[in-house]
C-alpha positions in Angstrom: -32.7 -24.1 71.2 -31.4 -24.7 67.7 -28.4 -22.5 66.1 -26.3 -22.0 63.6 -23.6 -24.7 62.5 -21.2 -22.4 63.9 -23.2 -21.7 67.3 -22.2 -24.5 69.6 -25.9 -25.2 69.8 -26.2 -26.9 65.8 -27.7 -30.6 66.7 -28.7 -30.2 69.8 -31.7 -32.1 71.1 -32.3 -29.9 74.5 -30.8 -26.9 76.2 -29.2 -29.0 79.1 -25.5 -29.0 79.3 -23.5 -32.3 78.5 -21.5 -33.6 81.5 -18.2 -33.3 79.4 -18.4 -29.5 79.1 -18.9 -29.1 83.0 -15.5 -28.6 85.3 -15.4 -31.3 87.9 -13.8 -32.8 91.1 -12.1 -36.1 91.1 -12.3 -37.9 95.1 -9.1 -39.3 94.1 -7.0 -36.2 93.2 -7.9 -35.7 97.0 -7.1 -38.9 98.1 -4.0 -38.1 100.2 -5.5 -35.0 102.1 -7.4 -35.8 105.8 -11.1 -35.8 105.7 -12.4 -32.6 106.3 -14.0 -29.3 104.2 -12.2 -28.3 101.0 -12.3 -25.0 99.5 -11.7 -25.8 95.3 -11.5 -22.5 92.8 -12.5 -23.4 89.5 -14.0 -20.3 86.5 -13.1 -17.7 89.0 -15.7 -19.1 91.8 -14.9 -20.8 95.0 -16.7 -23.8 96.0 -16.8 -25.2 99.4 -16.9 -29.4 99.3 -16.7 -31.7 101.8 -14.1 -34.8 102.1 -14.9 -38.3 103.5 -13.3 -41.7 103.7 -15.8 -44.6 103.4 -15.0 -48.3 104.5 -14.4 -50.1 101.1 -13.4 -53.7 101.6 -10.2 -53.7 104.1 -9.4 -50.1 102.8 -10.5 -46.6 103.0 -11.6 -44.8 99.7 -12.5 -40.7 99.6 -15.4 -39.3 98.5 -16.9 -35.8 97.9 -20.4 -35.4 99.4 -23.0 -33.7 97.0 -24.0 -30.2 98.4 -27.3 -30.7 97.4 -28.2 -34.2 98.2 -25.9 -35.5 100.5 -24.2 -38.2 98.8 -21.3 -39.5 98.8 -19.7 -39.5 95.2 -16.4 -39.8 93.4 -17.0 -36.9 90.8 -19.2 -33.6 91.4 -19.6 -31.4 88.5 -19.7 -27.6 89.5 -22.3 -26.2 88.0 -23.8 -23.1 90.6 -22.6 -25.6 93.4 -20.3 -28.8 93.6 -23.2 -31.3 92.8 -23.6 -35.1 92.0 -24.7 -35.9 88.4 -27.9 -36.7 89.4 -28.3 -33.5 91.1 -26.4 -31.4 87.8 -29.3 -31.7 85.3 -26.6 -32.1 82.5 -26.8 -35.6 80.3 -24.5 -37.7 78.2 -24.0 -36.9 74.5 -25.4 -40.3 73.6 -28.6 -39.2 75.5 -29.0 -36.3 73.2 -28.5 -38.0 69.6 -31.0 -39.2 67.6 -32.5 -42.7 67.2 -30.8 -42.8 63.3 -27.3 -41.9 64.9 -27.7 -44.5 68.2 -28.5 -47.2 65.2 -25.6 -46.0 63.1 -23.2 -46.1 66.1 -24.6 -49.7 67.9 -23.7 -50.9 64.4 -20.3 -49.4 63.9 -19.6 -50.7 67.7 -20.6 -54.5 66.2 -18.0 -54.6 63.4 -15.4 -52.9 65.7 -15.8 -55.5 68.5 -16.1 -58.5 66.6 -13.6 -57.2 63.7 -16.2 -58.3 60.9 -14.8 -56.7 57.8 -17.9 -56.9 55.3 -15.4 -56.2 52.4 -14.0 -60.0 53.0 -16.4 -62.9 52.4 -16.2 -65.9 54.6 -13.3 -64.7 56.8 -13.4 -66.3 60.3 -10.6 -65.2 63.0 -9.1 -68.7 64.3 -10.3 -68.5 67.6 -14.2 -68.3 66.7 -16.1 -70.8 66.4 -18.5 -71.1 63.6 -22.1 -70.4 64.7 -20.8 -67.6 66.8 -19.3 -66.4 63.4 -22.2 -66.9 61.8 -24.8 -65.0 64.3 -22.6 -62.1 64.2 -21.9 -61.5 60.3 -26.0 -62.3 60.2 -26.0 -59.8 62.7 -23.4 -57.2 60.6 -25.3 -58.1 57.2 -28.4 -56.6 59.3 -27.1 -53.2 60.6 -25.3 -52.6 57.4 -27.8 -51.0 55.5 -28.1 -48.4 58.2 -24.4 -47.7 58.1 -24.8 -46.9 54.1 -27.8 -45.4 54.3 -26.3 -42.6 56.9 -23.2 -42.2 54.9 -25.2 -41.5 52.0 -27.3 -38.7 53.5 -25.0 -36.1 53.0 -25.2 -36.8 49.3 -28.9 -37.0 49.0 -28.9 -33.8 50.5 -26.8 -32.5 48.1 -28.4 -33.8 45.1 -32.1 -32.1 46.4 -29.6 -28.8 46.6 -28.7 -29.0 43.0 -32.2 -30.0 41.7 -33.7 -27.8 39.8 -36.4 -25.1 41.6 -39.8 -25.0 40.8 -41.6 -22.4 40.6 -43.7 -20.9 43.3 -47.4 -19.9 43.7 -50.4 -20.6 41.8 -50.5 -21.5 38.1 -51.8 -19.2 36.1 -54.6 -19.7 34.2 -54.3 -19.3 30.6 -56.7 -17.8 28.4 -57.8 -18.8 24.8 
């Protein structure tokens, strides 16, 4: 299911749609309605969805019933019929990324979460204890080569394109 860079399928690892591409219904939008059957129109199709109220502590919360499995859900996705995240067959974008991209995203998260700046050595926030800072800076140093490799990968690809081409085929025998 791979396509060109402009097809919308470039880089996908499966043909299943992503959750953020599907139209969805949220139970919170219908909390002012009484329980019963709703008819919702989306993408020029109408869907019949059942709205119920479930007890949540001392209050009640609205839930939409999945048409396939019958579970009460906060969100239903519209793909053929109104179904929950289990029955839809879609996937999250993070589940489709390559292991290298996932490691890079994790490394960037470490830098963002702890506000570690790789350029500033021996800089520690006032509130952070030294053992914590040393552990986090060691973790950040361990993942920084992954980020550098991911950032330099496109340039390595350009170098391959710029390299002179070799002749293809069998080498000719030289006759004396």
